[in-house]
C-alpha positions, 0 to 999 in steps of 0.5 A: 933105748931112751938114751939113744932117742935122747941123743938123736937130734933133728938135723937143723935146716940148711942156712939160706943161700947167700944173696952175694952170688946172685948179686954178683951174677946180676952185676955180671949180666948187666956188664955183659949187656954193655959189652958191645957199647965200646965196639959200637963207639969204635965202629962209629969212630972208624966210620967217621974216618972212612967217610965223614957222612957216617955221623951225619943225622941223615945217615944215622936215621938211614941206619936206624930205619934200615935196621928197624924191621930186622931189629923187630925180627931179632926181638922176636927171635930173642924171645924164643931163644931165651926159652931154649928154642929157635924159630927159623920160620920168622923170616917167612912169616915176615914175607907171608903175612903182608903178602896174604894181606896184599893178596886179599886186599889188592889181588894179584890182578892189581899188578895189571891195574884192575884192583879186584881185592876181596877185603876193604883196605882197613883190614890190612893190619888185622890180617897181617897180625892174624896171619902171624898169630896163626903161624905162631899158634901152629908152630906151638901146636907141633912143638908144644902139644906134639913134642916135635923138634922145634928146629925141624918144625920151624925149618919145615914151616920156613919152606912151606910159608915161603912156597905159599907166598910164591904160590899166591903171588905167582912169583911176582911182586904185589905193588900199589898197596893201600895206604893202610899197608904203607902208612907205618913204613912210610910216614914220619913222627916228629921228623923221624920215620915211624918204623924207628919209633915202633922198633924202639917202643917194642924194644923198650917194652921187651926190656920191661917185660923180660927184665921186670915181670913174672912172665919174663922170669918164666921165659928165663926159667924155662930156658934155664931148666924146663923141668925145674921151671915146671916143678916151680909151678910155671905152666911151661907149655902155655908160656912157650906157646905164647912166646911162639905166637908173640914172636910170629906176630912181631915178625908179621908186624916187621914185614908190614913195616918193610912192605910199607917202606918199599910200597910193595911185597916181593915174593922173596921178601925176608929170604935170608933175613934169618942169617942177620937175625941170628948174627945180631942175636948171638953177638948181642949175647943171647945164648943158643942154649936158652936162659941167657941174654937180654933185649938190650944186648940183642938191640946192641947186636943188631945196631953194631951189625948194621953199623958195620954194614953201613961202614962197609957200604960207605967204604965201597965194599960190594954188598955181596960180602954181607953174607960172609960178614954175617957168617963170620960174625956168628962164628966169632961171637960163638967162640967169644961166648964159649970162652967167656961163658965157659959152657959149650954150645949144643 
């Protein structure tokens, strides 16, 4: 017995995993973020050949401004996609949030010049952001608390919110908006439209938060493996709920920007925008499976998409082909992602 005990050895702990694979993965991830840069350069060259106006400062600002609101929607969707979920209702929040603000401040009677709003003008931005937060919180209640399928929940919310906007507007357009609703979308800072600055600042903040903070790492961990993230001490439900609220608030802000640029809130504002949002996110390398993608990659995706649209416009291609382009881009990006990532989309 003593011989047996003396010869029994306690297994030595396994050596820590080498840091080399993680360093290699990090390098690959950084290269993937830059994957669209050559394509952006190629489109710029083609655009300059198609029409020399393409590289003019006015046209570049026009492209950046036209994409700024959708870019913020892409940022919002990216945050949700990284967690392994998706939010289809963002396009309706994009229209409903400024629509409710217009309804409460200018009233539908303003379309006849009466201006009988129930709230003062200064409430515009708080109301818009509050509506976005409430939509995100309700989505979180159904998805996180009740465990319902996120795709079905947000699809239902897309329809509900779209119907609500149509109902409060009577299918008409809110116009003659107060300055509090038009300022960010119509003013310029340092000679550049404010909406561009807002979009760039939000993306810069997204790069920092998702790439260099504990909250950002939690989002990736949840998208990669929710059970493992929970076992690691991450409060997955709370993080996911906050992500849905932040995404909806960003969608509401984007809606405010485009309403300010148009000086109106159409009853169909945002309709179909989700197609461009998913196209930009997917070609930017954001995985529909969660846990992979970056804010910078999403930005290059939306930039490339709008550059292509602008080139087609300058070439005289009818705008009706835009939806075809968005769908084709999504399918091609999925195929490329499958080939390069080696993991099937589900």
